[in-house]
C-alpha positions in Angstrom: 61.5 19.4 54.9 65.2 19.1 54.7 64.8 16.3 52.0 62.4 18.5 50.0 64.8 21.5 50.1 67.7 19.2 49.1 65.7 17.9 46.1 64.8 21.4 45.1 68.4 22.5 45.4 69.5 19.6 43.3 66.9 20.5 40.6 68.0 24.1 40.7 71.7 23.0 40.5 70.8 20.8 37.5 69.2 23.8 35.7 72.2 26.0 36.4 74.6 23.3 35.0 72.3 22.9 32.0 72.3 26.6 31.3 76.1 26.7 31.8 76.4 23.9 29.2 74.3 25.9 26.8 76.5 28.9 27.3 79.7 26.8 26.9 78.3 25.3 23.6 77.4 28.8 22.4 80.9 30.0 23.2 82.5 27.6 20.7 80.1 28.6 17.9 80.4 31.6 15.6 82.6 34.7 15.5 82.5 37.0 18.5 82.8 34.0 20.9 83.9 35.6 24.2 81.7 38.7 24.0 78.6 36.8 23.0 79.2 34.1 25.6 79.6 36.6 28.5 76.5 38.6 27.6 74.5 35.3 27.2 75.8 34.0 30.5 74.7 37.2 32.4 71.2 37.0 30.9 71.0 33.3 31.8 71.9 34.1 35.3 69.0 36.6 35.4 66.7 33.8 34.0 67.8 31.3 36.7 67.4 34.0 39.4 63.9 34.7 38.2 63.1 31.0 38.1 64.4 30.5 41.6 62.3 33.4 42.9 59.2 32.1 41.3 59.8 28.7 42.9 60.4 30.1 46.3 57.7 32.9 46.4 54.8 32.0 44.1 51.5 31.7 45.9 51.2 28.0 45.0 53.5 25.2 44.2 54.5 25.3 40.6 54.8 22.7 37.9 58.5 22.9 37.0 58.0 21.4 33.6 55.1 23.7 32.7 57.1 26.8 33.7 60.2 25.8 31.8 58.2 24.7 28.8 56.5 28.1 28.9 59.9 29.8 29.0 61.1 28.0 25.9 57.7 28.7 24.2 58.1 32.4 25.0 61.7 32.5 23.8 60.6 31.1 20.4 57.6 33.4 20.2 59.9 36.4 20.2 61.6 35.3 17.0 58.8 35.2 14.4 55.2 34.0 14.0 56.1 30.6 12.7 58.7 29.4 15.3 57.2 27.4 18.2 57.7 24.9 20.9 56.3 21.4 20.7 55.5 19.5 23.9 56.0 15.7 23.6 52.3 15.4 23.0 52.3 18.2 20.4 55.3 16.7 18.7 53.5 13.4 18.2 50.3 15.1 17.0 52.2 17.3 14.5 52.7 14.3 12.2 48.9 14.0 11.9 48.7 17.3 10.0 50.6 15.9 7.0 48.5 12.7 6.7 45.4 14.4 5.4 43.0 13.1 8.1 42.3 14.3 11.6 39.5 15.3 13.9 38.8 19.0 14.0 37.3 22.1 12.3 39.3 22.4 9.1 41.1 25.8 9.3 44.6 26.9 8.6 45.7 29.4 11.2 48.6 31.8 12.0 49.7 33.9 15.0 48.4 37.4 14.8 49.2 40.5 16.9 46.1 40.3 19.2 44.5 37.0 18.3 44.8 33.9 16.1 44.4 34.7 12.4 42.7 32.5 9.9 44.7 32.0 6.7 42.1 29.9 5.0 39.3 27.4 5.8 39.9 24.0 4.3 37.2 23.1 1.7 34.3 20.8 2.7 35.0 21.1 6.4 32.8 22.5 9.3 34.7 25.8 9.2 34.1 26.2 5.5 30.4 25.3 5.7 30.0 27.8 8.7 31.2 30.7 6.5 34.6 31.2 8.3 36.7 33.4 6.0 40.3 34.2 5.3 41.4 37.1 7.5 39.0 36.4 10.3 40.4 36.7 13.8 39.6 34.1 16.4 39.5 36.2 19.5 38.0 33.5 21.7 38.0 29.7 21.7 35.0 28.9 24.0 35.4 31.5 26.7 39.2 31.7 26.6 40.9 34.7 24.9 43.5 33.9 22.2 45.5 37.1 22.7 48.4 35.3 24.4 47.6 31.8 23.1 50.2 29.8 21.3 49.3 28.4 17.9 49.7 24.8 18.9 47.6 25.3 22.0 44.9 26.8 19.8 45.1 23.8 17.5 44.9 21.4 20.4 41.8 23.2 21.8 40.0 23.2 18.4 40.7 19.5 17.7 38.7 16.9 19.4 36.3 14.0 19.2 34.1 14.1 16.1 30.5 15.1 16.9 31.5 17.4 19.8 30.8 21.1 19.6 33.0 24.1 20.0 32.2 27.9 20.0 34.5 30.4 18.3 34.2 34.2 18.6 35.5 35.9 15.4 36.3 39.5 14.6 35.9 40.4 11.0 37.0 43.6 9.3 33.9 45.7 8.4 31.8 44.0 11.0 30.9 46.0 14.1 30.0 43.2 16.4 31.9 39.9 17.0 30.7 36.9 15.1 29.9 33.9 17.3 29.9 30.5 15.5 29.3 27.1 17.0 30.9 24.3 15.0 30.6 20.5 15.3 34.0 18.8 15.0 34.3 16.2 12.3 36.9 13.8 10.8 38.7 16.1 8.5 39.6 14.0 5.4 41.3 16.5 3.2 40.9 15.2 -0.4 43.8 17.4 -1.5 43.2 17.4 -5.3 40.0 17.8 -7.2 39.5 18.0 -10.9 37.1 18.1 -13.9 37.1 18.7 -17.6 35.9 22.1 -18.9 34.7 22.8 -22.4 37.3 23.1 -25.2 39.4 20.3 -23.7 40.6 22.4 -20.9 41.4 20.6 -17.6 40.7 22.2 -14.3 42.8 21.0 -11.2 42.4 22.4 -7.7 44.9 21.7 -5.0 43.4 22.3 -1.6 46.4 21.6 0.7 49.9 20.2 0.1 49.8 17.0 2.3 51.2 13.6 1.6 48.4 12.8 -0.9 49.0 15.6 -3.3 51.5 14.4 -6.0 49.9 10.9 -6.4 46.5 12.5 -6.7 47.8 15.1 -9.2 49.1 12.2 -11.3 45.7 10.6 -11.1 44.0 13.9 -12.0 46.1 14.5 -15.1 45.8 10.9 -16.3 42.0 11.2 -15.9 41.9 14.5 -17.8 44.1 13.1 -20.6 41.7 10.2 -21.0 38.6 12.5 -21.0 40.1 14.7 -23.6 40.1 11.9 -26.1 42.0 11.9 -29.4 42.2 15.7 -29.5 44.3 15.8 -26.2 44.3 18.4 -23.6 44.4 22.0 -24.9 45.0 23.8 -21.6 45.1 23.4 -17.8 44.0 25.7 -15.0 45.8 24.9 -11.8 43.8 26.5 -8.9 45.9 27.3 -5.8 43.5 29.8 -4.3 43.1 29.6 -0.5 45.6 26.8 -0.4 47.6 27.4 2.8 50.6 25.2 1.8 52.1 22.2 3.5 54.9 19.9 2.6 58.0 21.2 0.7 58.6 17.9 -1.1 55.0 17.8 -2.5 55.4 21.4 -3.7 58.6 20.5 -5.5 57.0 17.4 -7.1 53.9 19.4 -8.2 56.1 22.1 -9.9 58.3 19.4 -11.4 55.2 17.8 -13.0 54.9 20.8 -15.4 58.6 21.5 -16.0 61.3 19.6 -18.0 64.3 21.2 -16.4 65.6 24.1 -14.3 65.6 25.2 -10.7 62.3 25.0 -8.8 63.2 26.6 -5.4 66.2 27.1 -3.2 66.7 28.2 0.4 69.1 30.5 2.1 69.8 30.6 5.8 72.4 31.8 8.2 74.4 28.6 8.5 76.7 27.9 5.7 76.4 24.5 4.0 72.8 24.0 5.1 71.1 25.6 2.1 69.0 23.5 -0.2 68.0 23.6 -3.8 65.6 21.6 -5.9 65.7 21.1 -9.7 63.2 19.7 -12.1 63.6 16.4 -13.8 62.8 15.7 -17.5 59.1 14.9 -18.1 56.3 17.5 -18.3 53.2 15.5 -17.5 51.0 17.6 -19.8 53.6 18.1 -22.6 53.9 21.9 -22.6 50.1 22.4 -22.8 49.3 26.1 -22.0 48.6 26.7 -18.2 47.0 29.3 -16.0 47.7 29.2 -12.2 45.1 30.9 -10.0 46.3 32.4 -6.7 45.0 34.8 -4.1 45.8 36.1 -0.6 45.0 32.7 0.9 47.7 31.0 -1.3 50.7 30.5 1.0 54.0 28.7 1.4 54.0 25.6 -0.9 51.4 27.2 -3.2 53.8 30.2 -3.6 56.7 27.9 -4.4 54.8 26.3 -7.2 53.4 29.6 -8.6 56.8 31.2 -8.3 58.6 28.4 -10.1 56.1 28.2 -13.0 56.1 32.0 -13.3 59.9 32.3 -13.4 60.2 29.6 -16.1 57.4 31.2 -18.1 55.6 27.9 -18.0 52.3 29.3 -16.8 50.4 32.6 -16.6 49.8 33.5 -13.0 46.4 35.1 -12.5 44.4 36.4 -9.5 45.6 38.5 -6.6 48.8 38.7 -4.7 49.6 35.7 -2.5 50.1 35.6 1.3 53.9 35.9 1.4 54.9 33.1 3.7 58.5 32.5 2.4 60.2 31.1 5.5 61.5 27.5 6.1 60.7 25.8 9.4 62.9 22.9 10.6 61.6 20.4 13.1 64.2 19.8 15.8 63.6 17.0 18.4 64.7 17.7 22.0 66.0 15.2 24.6 62.7 14.6 26.5 60.5 13.9 23.4 59.5 17.6 22.9 60.7 19.6 20.0 61.0 22.9 18.2 59.6 24.3 15.0 62.4 26.8 14.2 62.6 29.1 11.2 66.0 28.4 9.7 65.9 29.8 6.1 63.9 31.6 3.5 62.6 30.4 0.1 63.7 31.9 -3.2 62.2 31.4 -6.6 64.4 30.3 -9.5 65.1 33.9 -10.5 66.2 34.8 -6.9 63.1 36.4 -5.7 62.3 36.1 -2.0 58.7 35.2 -1.2 58.9 36.4 2.4 56.4 39.1 3.2 56.0 39.9 -0.5 54.3 36.9 -2.0 53.8 36.2 -5.7 52.5 39.0 -7.8 50.2 37.7 -10.6 51.1 38.3 -14.3 47.4 39.3 -14.7 45.6 40.8 -11.7 42.0 39.7 -11.6 40.0 40.6 -8.6 36.8 38.9 -7.5 33.5 40.2 -9.0 31.0 40.2 -6.2 30.5 42.8 -3.5 31.1 40.1 -0.9 34.4 39.2 -2.3 35.3 42.9 -2.6 34.9 43.1 1.1 37.2 40.0 1.4 39.8 41.7 -0.7 39.8 44.8 1.5 40.5 42.7 4.6 43.2 40.4 3.1 45.7 39.3 5.7 49.2 38.6 4.5 52.5 37.6 6.1 53.5 41.2 6.3 50.6 41.8 8.6 51.8 39.3 11.2 53.5 40.7 14.3 57.3 39.9 14.3 57.4 38.6 10.7 60.7 38.2 9.1 61.7 41.1 6.9 62.4 40.6 3.2 66.1 41.4 2.6 66.0 40.4 -1.0 68.4 42.5 -3.0 66.3 42.0 -6.1 63.5 44.1 -4.7 63.9 46.7 -7.4 63.6 44.0 -10.1 60.5 42.7 -8.4 58.9 46.1 -8.3 59.8 46.6 -11.9 58.0 43.4 -12.7 54.9 44.7 -10.8 54.8 47.7 -13.1 54.6 45.4 -16.2 51.6 43.5 -14.9 48.3 43.8 -16.7 45.3 44.5 -14.6 42.0 43.0 -15.7 39.3 45.4 -14.8 36.3 44.2 -13.0 32.8 44.6 -14.5 30.3 46.7 -12.7 28.8 45.1 -9.6 25.5 43.4 -10.2 22.5 45.2 -8.8 20.6 43.7 -5.9 23.6 42.2 -4.2 23.3 43.1 -0.5 27.0 42.8 0.0 26.5 40.6 3.1 28.3 37.6 1.6 25.2 35.7 0.7 24.5 35.9 -3.0 22.1 33.0 -3.2 24.1 31.5 -6.1 24.8 27.8 -6.4 28.2 26.8 -5.0 30.5 24.7 -7.2 31.6 21.6 -5.2 35.0 21.5 -7.0 36.0 25.1 -6.6 34.1 25.9 -3.4 32.8 29.0 -5.1 29.7 30.1 -7.0 29.2 28.8 -10.5 29.9 32.3 -11.7 33.5 32.2 -10.6 34.9 35.4 -12.3 38.6 34.6 -11.8 38.2 31.0 -13.2 36.2 32.3 -16.2 38.9 34.7 -17.0 41.5 31.9 -16.9 39.4 29.8 -19.2 38.9 32.7 -21.6 42.7 33.2 -21.7 43.3 29.6 -22.6 40.6 29.6 -25.2 42.1 32.7 -26.7 45.5 30.9 -26.9 43.7 28.1 -28.8 42.3 30.5 -31.3 45.7 32.2 -31.7 47.4 28.9 -32.2 45.0 27.9 -35.0 45.5 31.2 -36.8 49.3 30.6 -37.2 
């Protein structure tokens, strides 16, 4: 007993010394050193007191690592929806996300107020085929509530061996009862870029997710479209970023650079001086200034918004669709001593003209809503960054300029809803394997019409 108590006291002493070291380090950083250090030290004393009482009085023996990891996790959760703690196992698994292949369901998620929110299902995955939609809330994974569940914990539960089943309970705006779906896990091989040639020598390129494959596959897509266009050459390009939840910053920069000859693409601003980043385009537009339309919607987030914002600010493309998600914060992965890590929000993204993306998103030059009743219901339940509990506020001083820009946007009116559509999301129309939408994709058709109109205008000069 004495040895056990001694060991516990040593562990406790180690924690106190560790916390004291944190306070000391904090005391040498920043402006109001003494005041901040004293306040922090007092609160850390409360933390260590609470931890000690838990160890001594909890009904069962506790797992020290689990409790301390949970404390770090809770600390990060109070900051914003995108900062999180990574256990050593999660830290290793995190790298899988960027490789474009993993076992799971195929959904991009974010932390909501009362549940896990779906940003977008990934095309051609179990979630996509089951009808999971952007804005749905995952209220239960199997029989476990997600109200207090961490994002990484949710991801871990939904991933698993291909062929195994998992049941999700969803809440959907406009639906009275919860929606229960049973999905079969699969190897998620995200083919990040798809393309085809449309009539009138217009190329269509869809980016599904910004993983490590994106830029090489975009180069392949554009080379293929150039070849298919023959001697006449490409006359226009539609870049479809709808329901693209984002991904790697370097891939977003390279995609934007593919269509620009020069100028700023994106830059970041954070609290620590000297840590800001900026990225500029290099000479060489891969489609030689051919007219472009970029399609976005509320499922377009992060890297998608960087690309759309850069092309919009440089007047390189017409942005069409509906307002994007508004995820304009930068997360830095920081390893910790025991193999764990943190995903910490350290800065915000800004477009070349100085517009902050955070909680605002990209406003299209031409607003084009979906046509069907089903998509009208989807528009009504859009979830954006501004809906997330604890999201970072947009402190962009250029807000008035952004609002002024909104007033100049042209809104493309929707045609009357077709008769006979029940509005339950099932139209019976054939689904396009490239776009993941019905063959009568209203937004895409408007983009093609605009590019064809540019061709006619060009011939008249």
